[in-house]
Structures are given as C-alpha cells and as structure tokens.
C-alpha positions as CSV (number, residue, x, y, z in Angstrom):
1,X,-41.0,-40.7,32.1
2,X,-44.4,-39.8,30.7
3,X,-47.4,-42.1,30.3
4,X,-47.6,-43.2,26.6
5,X,-51.1,-43.2,24.9
6,X,-51.5,-44.7,21.4
7,X,-54.8,-44.2,19.4
8,X,-55.7,-44.7,15.8
9,X,-57.3,-41.9,13.8
10,X,-60.4,-44.0,13.4
11,X,-60.8,-44.6,17.2
12,X,-60.2,-40.9,17.9
13,X,-62.9,-39.9,15.3
14,X,-65.4,-42.4,16.7
15,X,-64.7,-41.1,20.2
16,X,-64.9,-37.4,19.3
17,X,-67.9,-37.5,17.1
18,X,-70.0,-40.2,18.8
19,X,-72.4,-39.8,15.9
20,X,-72.7,-41.3,12.5
21,X,-71.2,-44.6,11.4
22,X,-67.8,-45.5,10.1
23,X,-68.5,-49.2,10.7
24,X,-66.2,-51.5,8.7
25,X,-68.5,-54.5,9.0
26,X,-70.4,-53.7,5.8
27,X,-69.2,-56.9,4.3
28,X,-71.6,-58.8,6.7
29,X,-74.5,-57.0,5.1
30,X,-73.5,-56.8,1.4
31,X,-71.0,-59.6,1.0
32,X,-67.4,-59.6,-0.2
33,X,-68.3,-58.9,-3.9
34,X,-69.4,-55.3,-3.1
35,X,-66.3,-54.8,-0.9
36,X,-64.1,-56.0,-3.7
37,X,-65.8,-53.7,-6.2
38,X,-65.2,-50.8,-3.8
39,X,-61.5,-51.8,-3.5
40,X,-61.1,-51.9,-7.3
41,X,-62.6,-48.4,-7.7
42,X,-60.4,-47.2,-4.9
43,X,-57.2,-48.5,-6.6
44,X,-58.4,-47.1,-9.9
45,X,-58.8,-43.6,-8.5
46,X,-55.4,-43.8,-6.9
47,X,-53.8,-44.8,-10.2
48,X,-55.5,-42.0,-12.1
49,X,-54.5,-39.3,-9.5
50,X,-51.3,-38.3,-11.3
51,X,-47.6,-38.3,-10.7
52,X,-47.6,-36.2,-7.5
53,X,-50.0,-38.7,-5.8
54,X,-48.6,-41.1,-3.2
55,X,-51.1,-43.8,-2.3
56,X,-51.6,-45.4,1.1
57,X,-49.4,-43.2,3.2
58,X,-48.9,-44.0,6.9
59,X,-49.2,-40.9,9.1
60,X,-48.2,-40.5,12.7
61,X,-48.3,-37.5,15.1
62,X,-46.6,-37.3,18.5
63,X,-48.0,-34.8,21.0
64,X,-45.9,-34.4,24.1
65,X,-47.6,-33.1,27.2
66,X,-46.5,-32.7,30.8
67,X,-47.8,-36.1,32.1
68,X,-48.3,-38.1,28.9
69,X,-47.3,-38.5,25.3
70,X,-50.1,-39.0,22.8
71,X,-49.4,-40.9,19.6
72,X,-52.0,-40.7,16.9
73,X,-51.6,-43.0,13.9
74,X,-53.4,-43.8,10.7
75,X,-53.2,-44.2,7.0
76,X,-54.3,-41.8,4.3
77,X,-55.6,-43.1,1.1
78,X,-53.3,-40.7,-0.6
79,X,-51.1,-37.6,-0.3
80,X,-50.2,-35.0,-2.8
81,X,-47.2,-32.9,-1.9
82,X,-46.2,-30.4,-4.6
83,X,-45.5,-26.7,-5.0
84,X,-49.2,-25.9,-4.5
85,X,-49.2,-27.4,-1.0
86,X,-50.0,-30.6,0.8
87,X,-53.3,-32.5,0.3
88,X,-54.4,-35.5,2.3
89,X,-56.9,-37.6,0.3
90,X,-59.5,-39.9,1.9
91,X,-61.6,-41.9,-0.6
92,X,-65.1,-43.0,0.5
93,X,-67.7,-45.0,-1.5
94,X,-71.3,-45.8,-1.1
95,X,-73.7,-48.4,-2.5
96,X,-76.7,-46.0,-2.6
97,X,-78.0,-43.8,-5.4
98,X,-76.6,-40.4,-4.4
99,X,-78.8,-38.6,-6.8
100,X,-81.6,-39.3,-4.3
101,X,-79.7,-37.8,-1.5
102,X,-81.2,-34.4,-0.5
103,X,-79.1,-33.7,2.6
104,X,-76.3,-35.4,4.6
105,X,-77.3,-38.5,6.6
106,X,-76.3,-37.8,10.2
107,X,-77.7,-40.8,11.9
C-alpha cells in the first residue's frame, strides 16, 4: 500500500512559488464590507458568464507514484466545457486603482 499525500491547490501554489501573497486574511485589514462587496461582484460575474458556465466546481487530481499517491484538490470559480474546449476560470479582485499599476506587483 502506498503512502497517501493530500494537498490543496492553494497550499501547493504557496509552496511552489514561495513569493507573492495569496493571503485570505484581508478581512482583518479592510473589514467584512469590502469582502462582501467582492463576493457580490464574484457572483455577478458568474451569473453573467453564460449557459456553458458551471460555477464553483470542485476539482481533484490523483497522481499515483511507486511509493506514494498524491491527491491535489481545490475548487475553480468556474468551468466552461463546450465544443471549443475546456476553460478553468479563476476570479480575482483588488481594492486598488489598477489604472495606476505600471507593472505586476511581485512582492
């Protein structure tokens, strides 16, 4: 029997990148009102995405190796699966004026 390793997509990305910030504690800084506003916009975008759009899709990948089985799990904000192909959608929001952003913020 192989050793079983479970990891979330979030934890895997944090481990691999070890750079940037995907901290979900923003509510401590900005309060729940800004988080609720982001959630409303999130749901609005999902509703407007069209009939092929499936919101909040759980994803799971099992990778079997000689000595261990790796299970990677997460949830996509949405998935479109049609005759053009498969698209995995991840919605991100910010509270900053993006017109002032000249280049990506890496740290």
